[in-house]
N, C-alpha and C positions, 0 to 999 in steps of 0.2 A: 502492499499501498505507499503510496504519496507519501512521504512525511516519518515513515517509519519504516524507509526499505528491506527487505528482505537481502540486496546484494550486499549492504555499504562492509557488511564488516565480514563475508565468506572469501577473504583472501590468501591463507591457508594454500598451502604446497602446491602453489600456482610455478608451471613450467615454463619455460622460455618458450617466447615465439614472435615473429616480427610481423608486424603488421605487412600485407602482400602491396607491392607499388607495380603497377601499370607495366611496369617494364617485364618483371619478374613474373607476370597472368600470359605477357602478350597480346596485342590486340582483341579487342571486346568479340566475345563468340559471336555467332550467326546461330542462334539455338533454334529446334523445331521446337512450336508450341504445341501443348500437348493441353488445348482447354478440356475444359469440364462445358457441359451443356448450359450450367448458365451464366451467362455476366461473361466470358468467353476467356475466363479466366481458371487457372489450378491452384487452388490451394485446398487441402485437404486435409495432410494429415502433414505435423509438420513439426519444430523445435525450434527455442527458443537459441540464439548462438552469443551468447552472453559471456564473456567480457567483452569481445572484439575489440567493439570500441569507446569501452567502458574503462572503468577503474585507470583517472588520471591523475597525473602527476600537477595539481595546480599549487601555486607558488603561497604561503601562508598570507594572512592580512596582514598590512592594506594591499601587497597587489590583488592581480583580480586579475593574472595572465598564470600560463602555463608555462612552462618545462617544453624543451622541444628531443625527442615527440612526445606530445600528453599525453600518451598512454601508458600506463607499468610495462615494463621491456620480460617482466617475468611472469606474467598472465598466461592462461592458456589461450589460443588460438589455431582453430582447424586448420589444416592442412588443404590440397586442394585434393589430396585423397582422404583424406578425412569427412570431406563432402561429399566426394565419390560413395566410399562405405553407408555413407545415410542413406545416402539416394539407395542404393542394394537392400538397405531393409525394409524399404519399402514407403518411406519420407518420400514426400513431393516438394516440403517446400522450408525454409526458413526464415524467423524473424529474428531480424538482427536489430536490437537497441543502438540505438547512438548520440550519446552526450553531447547536447548541443554544445556544450561549457568554451570547450577547446575551438571552437567552430568561429563563435560572438565574440570571444577572447582575442584570435589571431588577427595580425594585417595581410593586406589582401597578399599579400603573396605564400602566406604561410596558410592560408584558408585555401587558397587554389592547392594544395599539396594535400590538404586534410581532404578536401570532393576528389582527388583522384583517388587517395586511396581506399574511399568508400567505392568510388568508380569500380574499381578494381576489384574488392569485396564481391561486389554484387554480378562483377562478369566472372567469376570464381562459382559462386554459385549456381551462374548460369551454365559454365562452362561444366558444371556436375549435375544437369538435369535436374538443378532443384529451382523452384520458382523464388519469390522473396518478399518479402515485406519491411520494407526501410520502416523502421520503431523511432520517433526523435524521444529522447529520455531521459529528462533530466533528472541531473540526479540531488536528492533533498542533502545528501551529508555535504557536497558542496559549500563553503561559507560564500563564495557571491553568486555563480551562475547558476541557480538553483529554481524549484519550480516556482517557489514566492515569489522570485526576484521579476519573472520571465514570465508566467501562468494562470498567476490569482486573480487574475482581473484584465479587461483591455488597458488599465490605467496604470498596468503593474511599469516597473521605471524599465524593462528591456523585451514587455512585450513589443514593439513593433520590430524589432532587432531580429525575436524568435520568427515571429512572420514573414520577415525575410526570406528568415534562413530555410523554413517549410516550402515559400515560395520557389527558392530557388533551386532545394533539392528537387521538388516537381520536376523542374521543370530541366533537370539532367537526366532523371529518369528516363526522359519523352526518346533517347535512344535506345533503348532496349526492348529486346520482345515481349508486342505486346500480349496481354492476358498473362504474363510471370513476372511481373513485377508492379507492389503494391508500396503505396505513401500511408505510417499512422501517422499520421503528425503530435500525436500528444499519448502521454501514458500514464494512468489512473489520477486522474484530474481530480482533487483535496476537495473539492466546489462539493455541500451536500446535494442528495439525490433530488433530481429537479429542479436545481440553482440555475434561475437565471442570469447569475453570471457567468454558470460554465457554457449555459446556452447562446453565450455571446461571444465566447471565449473561442468556445470551437466553431461555430459560425464563419469569425474571423479566420480564424486559418485555414477554412475548408475555402474561403473566397481568396485566399493568397496563393493554395495550393491551384485552383481551377485557371486561375488568369493566366500560368504558366502552362499549364497542361491541362487540354478540353478533357481528356478521354483515360487518362492514371486513376484503376481506380484507390479510391480514400478507403479508409478506415474508422468507423465514430467508433462513440465510446457515450455512457452515461455518466455520471458522477457518481461520486460516495469509492475513490476509488476506484470504479469499475467492478464492481461488485454486481451480483445478480439486481442488487436492491437498485443501483444505479441506472441499469438499463432498462430495469421496469419500470423508472419512472419517464424516460427518452420521450417524450414526444418525437416520433420520424417521420410527420411529416412536410417539418416545416425542412428537413431536411434532402428532400425528394429534386432538390435546384442541382444538387453536386454529386447527380450521380456520373457515372456507377459508385457504388457504396457499399461496404460490407461490415454489419455491425460486430463488436467484440463485450465480451464481458470476460472478467475473470474468477477462476476459485479454487479456494484452502478452506473451504469446511468442512469439517470444523479444524477449529486451528489447534488447540488442544493435541490434536495429533498432527497435523501436519507442521505448525511450525516447534513443536515439542525442541528444548532447548536451544531455541534461536537468541543471539544475546541482543538482536536489534530491537527485540519486542519491546515498551513499553512498560507491562504488567509483568509483576516480579514474580508472577505463578512460572514463567517460563524459562528461567535461567537456570528451575536444576527439575525442568522437567525431563523425564527418560520414562522408557521401558510403557509408551502410551501403545495400545496392541489398537488395529485393526480386523477386522473388527471389533468394539469391545468388547464380543464375549467370546476373543481368541486369549484372555485374559482376564485376570481381577484386579478390583479395587485394594485388594493388599497388595497384589505382588507391585502394582506400580507404586501405592505411596512409597513401600520399600526402599525402590528402586531412587525417589525423588527422595530420601533421609539419606541413602547413602551419598544420595549426589555432594548437599547439602554441608554435609559431617566434612567434605573435602573441601568447598568452598573456607576459604581464608583473608576474602576482599570484603562480605559483609560481616557485620554484628550477628550474636545472638541476637538480639530482639529483632531486628531484620528480619531474621532467617524466622524464627517463629508467626510474626507475621505471617512472613507469605505463605507458611508451611500450612498453617487456619487454612489460608485462599485457595490456597491447591489442591486440600481437602474436599475444601466445598464444594468447586467446582466440578472435583473429579467423580464425586458420589455423581453429581447432577449428569456428567457423564458416563456413569456405568451405567445409572437407572433409566436412562435415556436407550442405550446399547443401540448407538448409530453402527448402522451397516449401509447397504444396499439402498434402502431406501429410504436412508436422508441425504443421497447423494441426489435418489430422484425426483425427490422433491421440490430443490432447488433445481437445477435442470429443469424441469416441468413448467413454472413461471417463466422461464425463459421462451421453452415452446409457445406456451399462451399466451406473451407477450406476441411473439413472431406473428401468431396466428392469429388476433386479435386485429393486428396492422397489416394483416395481408403479407410479410415476408416471410418468402420461402425460407425454410431452416439450411438452403446450403450457403445463404446470404447471412450467416448469423455464426458467429466463431467465436469457440472459448482457446480464447489466445493464450493464455497461460493458466498451468493447475501442475502440482506437486507436492510433494513432502522432502520436509529434511531428513536426511543422514540422522540415523540414532549411534548413539556414542555405543562403541561396540564393548564397553567397560563396565557396561550398566546390561545391558541387553546379552541375549546369547544369540539370538538373528534377530538384529532388527529387519531385515531387507525383504523378509516373507510378507513381513507387515506393508513394509509401504510400496512394495509388490500389488499387493492386496488391493489395497487404496488406490496408487493406479489405474489397477486393471479396472477399477469399478468408477470412477469420473469418465476415463475412454469412452468404456462400454454405456453409460447413460448418457451422455453426448452423439455418442455414434447413434442414439438409437433413438435421440430426435434428431438425427441427422444433420449435425452439427457437423462443420471442419473444428479440428483444434487445433494448439501448439502447446507442444511437452516445456514446463519449469523445471531443466537448463537442461543444453548441453554439458557444462563444468560445473563446477562447485560442489558446491552440501547439498545442494536438489539437481546433482544432475543423473545423465548417463552414459557420459567418457569419461575414463578418470584423468584427474588434470593435467599426471606427468607422462604416462604410459600412451593415452589417447587410446586405450580399449577401451570396449564397450561393455557395458552394462547386461551379460545376457538376462536377467531377473525381469528388467525391465527394458527391453528391447521388446523382450517375452510376454510381459504386460500392458505393453502396448500397440498389440497385435500384429507385432515386427517381426521380420524375419532376420537373423544372427548373417550376415553376410559369411561368404565361404573365404 
């Protein structure tokens, strides 16, 4: 969610890899289009390719610029062979999050180099026969070029600059194969569900894109961090003038499972939360609470009083979790809300994308076999989306929610299977 990004602290064990340049990848490929019957584009089963154009090296305040190159050299970046392996699993697109900060802070020459790098990444995906959604994804952990400064409203200090970048990206994407490339101008807007402020922001961004490119598919979303409730509150009628468009939402419910142990979550229960099973019937309250106590006992950074209060709250919410016994029905309940929204507005399910879903790996010191629970959850969400006819993009290729090892780039067979894909030979 914007403001407490899942991504910003997942930086451990990142491999060394460089952003490919246009020279390294050669000329832009001529890719044969493999369009779907709906809208002429191909976006069906995908994966998010963070942190290819994320994890930056911004200078501390009061400076507002970035070192060069602006991206951390030890972040994991897919090679062309990696992309081809992803295609061989059955995936047909990637969603590429792009931090706008380095582009907006750069002078004209440096910005040109960054745009060339992004062109080369798009070319690499197409060369691997993968379609691509370029997603402008502001980093909430950045001290200056963050969502508040850029997209909190149309009056935000850097909103015009952000709009300009969206328009420039839309124009540059026109050179690539039609139906294989789309632009998502923003990620997880923090405005409230049904917010008029968000409606104004999104309309301005879409207008900027359309001025540069009349036919590029654009991806739109609701407020509330792109949650189900945000899309359900979105009125799609005013957006029809920006067609062709896709709609997107993100899904991580229940967070007690998908974000257990996440260090960036504000609520104190997440710090020591672990060994939460999926479905709930696969474990027990006593076993999970014992694991929580064990992790708290090793935590030397917080006081006993803080631990006591956190444990009491953790015990309370876990009792609710186990009493509810969430499993596939829980996921279906949320996904069905999106299908109902689409049906009510006459929107074909192929135009509604589950743009992010996944679950954080649990520390193996506390759980004997964490991956089966994670794989079951991912399979349930994926199958629920497919049952409603929605395309999807798994979060993520790398990091603590990834399907590929950060260092070896080996695919996780359990996650590949959970996504209904095939391990490449």
